C-alpha positions as CSV (number, residue, x, y, z in Angstrom):
1,M,9.4,18.6,-0.2
2,T,7.2,18.8,2.9
3,Q,5.6,15.5,3.8
4,R,3.3,14.6,6.7
5,T,2.7,11.0,7.6
6,G,0.2,9.4,9.8
7,I,-2.1,6.5,10.4
8,T,-5.8,6.7,9.6
9,L,-8.6,4.3,10.5
10,F,-10.7,2.5,7.8
11,E,-13.4,0.2,9.2
12,D,-11.4,-0.1,12.4
13,N,-8.2,-1.1,10.6
14,R,-5.0,1.0,10.5
15,V,-4.0,2.4,7.1
16,R,-0.7,4.2,6.8
17,V,-0.9,7.4,4.8
18,A,1.5,10.2,3.7
19,W,0.6,13.7,2.4
20,D,2.9,15.5,0.0
21,D,2.4,19.3,0.1
22,E,4.3,20.0,-3.1
23,E,2.3,17.5,-5.3
24,E,-0.9,17.9,-3.2
25,K,-1.3,14.1,-3.1
26,Y,-2.0,11.4,-0.6
27,Y,0.0,8.2,-0.7
28,F,-1.5,5.1,1.0
29,S,0.1,1.9,1.9
30,I,-1.1,-0.7,-0.7
31,V,-0.3,-3.5,1.8
32,D,-2.6,-2.0,4.4
33,I,-5.4,-1.4,1.7
34,V,-5.1,-4.9,0.5
35,Q,-5.3,-6.3,4.0
36,V,-8.5,-4.2,4.7
37,L,-10.2,-5.1,1.4
38,T,-9.4,-8.8,1.4
39,D,-9.9,-9.2,5.2
40,S,-6.6,-11.2,5.2
41,T,-4.3,-11.6,8.2
42,D,-1.1,-10.6,6.4
43,G,-1.6,-8.0,3.6
44,R,2.1,-8.2,2.6
45,K,2.0,-11.9,1.8
46,Y,-1.3,-11.5,0.0
47,W,0.1,-8.6,-2.1
48,N,3.3,-10.5,-3.0
49,K,1.4,-13.6,-4.1
50,L,-1.0,-11.5,-6.2
51,K,1.9,-9.8,-7.9
52,Q,3.5,-13.1,-8.6
53,R,0.3,-14.6,-10.1
54,L,-0.3,-11.6,-12.3
55,K,3.3,-11.7,-13.6
56,E,3.0,-15.4,-14.4
57,E,-0.2,-14.7,-16.4
58,G,1.7,-12.1,-18.4
59,N,-0.1,-9.1,-16.9
60,E,2.2,-6.1,-16.7
61,T,-0.1,-3.8,-14.8
62,V,2.0,-4.2,-11.6
63,T,5.1,-2.0,-11.9
64,N,8.5,-3.1,-10.9
65,C,9.2,-0.3,-8.4
66,H,10.9,-0.1,-5.0
67,Q,9.0,0.3,-1.8
68,L,8.6,3.7,-0.3
69,K,9.5,4.4,3.3
70,M,6.4,4.7,5.6
71,L,5.8,4.5,9.3
72,A,6.0,0.9,10.6
73,A,2.7,-0.8,11.0
């Protein structure tokens, strides 16, 4: 698998991204996207709290998967 990683800018905010040549797909850091969309100071805390609240409500749309390795923010 050939994979390229990098950082793109979205509205002057950094968003980590990876491109997979085999699957021809982009993978974006959900933590970075959440931070941009919510204008929060810590996207990771926001995302973790959101997942916790959804789970408590019985919502199963958030999968129980491991984090993928990406460049450090």
